Each structure stands twice: as structure tokens, then as C-alpha cells.
N, C-alpha and C positions, 0 to 999 in steps of 0.2 A: 504494500500500500504506500501511497505517497503521504508525506507528512512534512510539516515545517518544524524544524528542530533548532533550538537555541544551544549552540555548542558551549558557550560560556557567557557570563555577563559582559556587557559592553555595547559597542555600536551595532546598528542594524545589520551590518555585514556579518555578524555572528549568527544570524538566522539563515538557515539553508534548507532547501527542499531536498529531502532524502527518501529513499525507499527503505521501509522497515517491514518486518514480518507483521501480519495481522495478529493483534494480541488475542490471547486465549483467556476467556473469563473463568475464574474459579467459582465454585459455588458461593452464592451471595453477591456475585458481581454480574454486570450486564455489559455485553458488547453492543455498542451503538454504531450503526452506519451513519456517519455524520452528514447532514444535509446543509447545515449552516452553523456558524459560530460567531461569537461577538468579538469585537476589537474594543478594548477599553483601557483605562488607566492602569488596571491591575497588571496587564501584560507588559506595559511600559515599565512598571516597577520591577517586574521579574527580569526583564531584559537588562535593566540598569543595575541589577544586583541588590535592589532595595527590599525585595520580598524575603521574609524569613523562612527558613527551612527548605529552600529550593536546592536540589542537587542537579548537577549538569553532567552530560547533556540532558535536555528536557524538552518535550513537546509542550509548548504553552497552551493556554486556553482554559479559562475557568468556567466556561459555559458552552453548551452546544444543544442543538435540536437535531432529531433524526428519527430513525426507526430501529427497533430492537432487532439485532442480528442473531444473538444467542443469549440465553439467560438460564443457565443450569440451576435447577432446584427452585425456580421462581414461577409465579403465575403469569408473568409477562410473556406475550406471544410474539414470535417473529413477525415483523412488519408493523407492529404496534408503534404508534407515534409516541415519542418521549422527549422530555427536556431534562437536561442535567446542568447543575451549576454548583460551584464552590466545592466544599468538602475535600479539599486537597487537590482538585483538578489543576493540572498545569504547574503544580508546585511539588507535592509529595509523590504524585504519580502523573504519567503523561495525560495531557488534556485534549481539548477538542480541535486543535489545528492539524487534523489528520483525517483520512478517509474513514477510519474506525477508531474508536476509543473504548476503553473498558473502565467502568465506574462501579463503585459499590452500590448495591441495591439497599435503599433505606426505606423504612416504613413511612 
């Protein structure tokens, strides 16, 4: 899959389009086929190295919308429309700047 990855904090040149494996969701996590994601100040803070707890390289993006691609052990169905935001996206784990992302399923 194609993704935008931030190699390290710094200038916009540290963002690169890369090919990554499609992530596999563990039980309790949901793989989303991303259809759109937001661009906001949070990603700017991440890129500049001002966001806490970020490890690099990292796929940024604290929010996205799309459809469920896989959700083991969940009542979510493939093709179901979903939105995801925050909760570590783009900081603790890879976020929405990709064709697919994997996020925790919360109640």
C-alpha cells in the first residue's frame, strides 16, 4: 500500500511517499480502507517534533474516514463506513495518511 511517512522531525522534505505492507489487525483492532483524512495543526506539531510520545519513522494522521476492511472478533462488517480519530493515531501507532490503517476498536 502507499503511505506518507515522516522519517524524522523537521522540514516537509522529511515526508515521503512509500510502499508499506498492508497492516494486519489483531483482535480488538480494525483495519480501515482509508477514503479521506484530515490535515490539521496536530500533524504540523508531529512533523516539527513538538508532539509527545511520537516514534519515527511514523505514518501521521490523527483522523480518517473509510470502510472496514477487517475486524477480527468484532461486530463490524467489511464495507461498513467508519470514522476514526485520536487515541494515538499518527503518534503511538501509524495513522491515516495511508491506503489502510489499523486502529483499536473502542466501545
